[in-house]
N, C-alpha and C positions, 0 to 999 in steps of 0.2 A: 237266829230268828231264820224259819227257813217259810217259803213261798211260792205259791203257783204263776203268780200273779207278777209273770216280769214285766209288764208295760208300766205298774205302780213303782215297783222298782228303781226301774231307771228314770221312774219321774221328780223319785224321790229330791228335794231344795238338799238337803241333810249330808248327801254323799258326796267323796274326794275321788275319788275312782271308780268306776265300773269294770268288769272281767267280763268278758264277752265271748265263751265257748261255743254256744249252740249251731254255728253253721249255718249254710245257705244266708240266701239274702235278705227276705221276711221269716219274720219278724224283727230280725238279729239289727233291721238297718232301722228300722224306724227306732226303736231301742236305745242303739246308738246314737243317733239325732236328736232326739230327747234328750240322753246327757247332756252330749255337748252344748245345747242352747242352754241347758243349765249352768256350764259354765263349768260340767263335771269332768275330767281326764278322761280314756277311754283305754284300755289295752285289751287287744280282739288275736286270735290265733285265727281269723276268718280270711282265709285267704282268696278266696270266691268274691265273696265281698268288697276286701278291698281290691282286686282287680279293678270290680263293677263299676266301683263309683271311686276308690280311694282319692283321689285327686279334690272331690268335693266336698267327701267328710275331713280329709286334710285340714281346707279353709276355713270349714264351718268351727272346723278346732281352735283356729288363728283369731277366728273372726271371737269367740268367746273364752278365750284366754284360757286356751284346757290343752291337753298334749291328746294324740291318737298316737300309739304303737302298736304295734304288730312282728316281732323280733319272731315270734313262735308263728307269722304263717308263712315261711320260707326255710326249709333244710330241721327243722324239729330244733335242738340244741345249739346248734350252729351258728353263731354269732355273725351272718354273714351281713345279714342287716345294718346292723352298726357299725362295723366293718365301712361299708359302703355310704353312710353318711356321717362318719367320721373322723376315720383315720383316712380314708381314700377318696375326700370330701373335694383335696387341691388336685387330682390327678384327673390325667385324659386316659380316660378308661379306654380302650380297645375293643376288647369284648369281655362277655363273663359267658361261660358254660359251665356247664353240670349235669351231672345226677341227682335229679330233684324230688324222683318220687322212688322210695324202697320200693314199693309191692312189687312195680316191673324190675329193678334192679334184681331183687331175689329170684324173679323167674327167670332172666335171662341169662345169671348166672349161674344157677344149676340147670338150662337147659347149655352152658360151656364143660359146664364141669360133668355131668353127668350121661349128654349125651340126651336125653330126656326132649320130647317134643312138649307145645305150648300147653296145652290143654292138659297134660298128666302134673306138668308142674305149676300149674294154675289155680289143681284141683288141691294142691301140698298145700300152698300158698294159706287157701281158705282155711283148711281144717286145719293151720298153725295160726291164726290168729292174719296174719303177713297183707289177706286180701279179703274186700267184704264181699258178702255172698252176692252183689252185683258188683261186678267189678269194674265199670264201666268208665268210669271217672280216672282209673286209672290207667288201664290198659290201652284207649281211646285219647289215653296223656291230653283230658281235660284238667287235671293236677297240676299236672307239670306246664302246661301253656298259662295258666293264672300265677303259678312261682315267676315265669319267665318275664312277663307282663310288670308284677311286682319289682324283679332287680332291675331291668329294664328302666324305669321311675327312677331309681336312685342311684345306676351307673352314672347313666345320658340325659335324664331330665324327660321321656316319656312320658304324655298322660295316665291318668289308670283309669278310662272312661269306658271299659268294656269291649274295646276294637278286639276283630277277630285277627288273629294270630295263626298261620303254619301248624296245624297240627297235623298228624299224623302218630298212629296206634302202634303198636304189638304186634295186634293177634295173626297179624299174615308174615310174622318170624318162625322159620319151620328150623327142625334142629338139622336140614342140608344145610339150610343157611349156617347155622352158627358154625357148622364141621369146617366147610369151606371159608368163613373167615378164619378160623385158626390156621389153617392149613397154611392161609395166606399173608400168616401174621397179624391177624387184627380179633380185638372182641366186639360183640356187637350190645353196646348201649343202647340207653331210650336218653335223649340229650334234650336239656332244654340251651337256646341256645339265644344271645342279643348282640349285636356287633355291630359296629360303625359301619357302613359304606360310604365311601367318599368320603365327602367333607361334612355333608348333614344328611345324610339318609341311615338307615336305620333297618334293619331286618333281628325279626322278634320270630321265633319258631319251637317247636319242639317234636322230635321226631327220632325215630331207632335208624343209629348211622355205626356205621364197623371204625373204629378207634386203632390205630396202632397200637400193638402190646406192650409197647418202650412208653408207651403215654403215660403219665401219671393217672389217669383217669382210668385207664384200663385194667387197672390194678382194683380196684374198688370193686367188693364183695356182696353177696348178702345184701340186707335191708339198710345199708350201709349208703349214704350220700358222700355228696364231695361237690363242692364251686368251685373253679378254675377261674382267675380273674386274670387279666392279661392289658396291662400300662402300659403306657408312652416311656414314663420315666421307670415306674417299678419295677418292670419285668414280668413274668408270670407270679404269681402266688395262687398257694390253694389251701382251701380250708376243707378240713373233713369230719364224719362224727355221722353219731342216731340222729338222721333223720326224721322218725316220726315215733312215737311212743308214749305214754303217759309221765314220764318221768323225763326225759330230755324236754318235751314239749314244757313241761312245768315248771323246768327250769330259766328258758327263754319266755313263759311269762312274768316270775316272778320276778326275772331281772330288767321286764320295764315299767311292772307295779311300783319297784322302786326307785326306778327311772323319774318317771309319775309322781311320786311320793317327795324324791331330794326337790324337784321343781315348785311343786302347791308351798314346802316349807320357806324355799326359798324368794318364795312370792313371782317366778318365773312362766314359762313355756315354751319349748321350742316352734322357730319356726319352717311350716312347712316345707319341705323341698323343692326346689323351681321348677319349674315346666320350659322348656326352649324349642320355645313358638316355630326357630324356623327349622328342627325334625319334621322330614317323611320319611313312613315306613314305604320301606323300596319293596317290588313286587317280587314275588317266592321264582317269578319263572325267571326273571335277568338276575336270579344269581350263579352264578358258577361255581361248579363244585364238580368229584369226580364222584364214581358212581358204579354198587356191584349189578348187575339185573344177571335172572335167572330164568332162562326155558327149557321149559319138554315139548320138543319135538320128534318129527318121522325121522329115525333112522334109514337116510334114504340118501342118493348124489343130490348134489346142488342144494341141499338145505342148505349147508351153511356159506355159500355162497349168497344167496339171496338173503340171507337174517343181514351179513357184513354189508350189503347193499344196500338196506333200509341204512343202517347204520353210518353209513356215508353219507347218504343223503341229506341225511338229518343235523349233518355237521358232525356227531361223535365220534370220538377215535377211540379205536379198540386199543387195551393197555396189554390185556393177557386176556387170555380163553382157555377154560376145563371143560374138554366132553366126557361123558362116562355113558356109557350104554348098559340098557336094561330089558332084554329081549326085541322088540319093535319101533321102541323107545330111545332117546337118549337125551342128557339132560346136560345144557349147556349154559357155565356159570363166566359172567366176562366181568372183568376189571377196566373202568373206563379210563380215559387221560380226562381234565377238566374241562366241562362242558357245559353251554347253558342249561339251567335245572327245564328249562321252556323245550328244548329240542331235543329233551333226555327224553319229555312225556310225551313230544311227538314222535320220538324210535318207539318207546313202548306202544301207543295208539296205534301204530301201522304194523310192528311187529305182533297184534294179538289178531291184525284180520290176514294173514299169512296160513293159508289152509293147511302150510305144514307144521304152524308152530300148532301143539296142542293146547298149553296153557303157560301165562306169563303170572310167572312166582315171583320174588322179591325184586325190590329196585329201592336199594338203599342205599343213601348218601354215604361214603369214605373221605374221613378227618385224615390227612395226610401233612402229620406235624404240626404245624401253624394254620393253615387252609380251613374253607371252609367244608 
């Protein structure tokens, strides 16, 4: 049967499982709530909805002896959510870090391999169907941020209530930044990160990062996705695969349908993930990290000393510096030692006020092995 009346379909009393693949918050939320209240299990790939109100929907499913499964919401065909929910349920996870958006990974991979600029590669990604006509959700990291929230809920027990997390896109990444990263032994990737900070602090964020070339995530190219999990006992684990596309996503959806069907036949349902009320979000400014910073400045005496003075004033130590000249200007590229993020942002603010600084370019976190 075919119907254009989604509300009537969701309200049917003879359903066993409702599969929702429409995306967005409404009317998908209303359809899912209606089905769950009738004891109908739900399978969805709707990452935005799960990040927005997944805890509430999971509790609703539990109250009505139904299942809510959403493996396809993160990583396409990669079974990362099932692994966190079952195989690693007894592990204390310290960090989940991954490439969870195929569009941005395709763009950054092309910029790295071909030396092309962002706008040129974005246009190619759109022509190949890797990027939407309006790519904002991908390139501004909204998509990755929603997936980070879902991963964090299963890894640590944070709530899925639509809480804002740190989000930085890739639109400011230039080919000169990619080129510098390559020379310095790094690869720029858009990462989604959820990690413990201290005993009960949690940091969740999505942003570009310079990843060491020898790190497993650095070799993930094209539209592929990968999720890297660090456990206190199991050590580092990584899942790699197609993170988008109809066939991989359909595989994840079908796997959830079969799980829900098995549960209905056996007369049981999965218990929702637990929420750890002792956890709290740590301000992004309080997190330490090494950074890459680039500046375009006037090529004249005293400028470098003034710039270095601002770094020192804000407690940011310079690890290395590269200067290249072009006409009356010069480009300064810095790698810093680990510093508090708020101190780095204060440095950027002060640098932008210098008369000798024409523009502040990229400010990108640097991953040093297991560091942030």
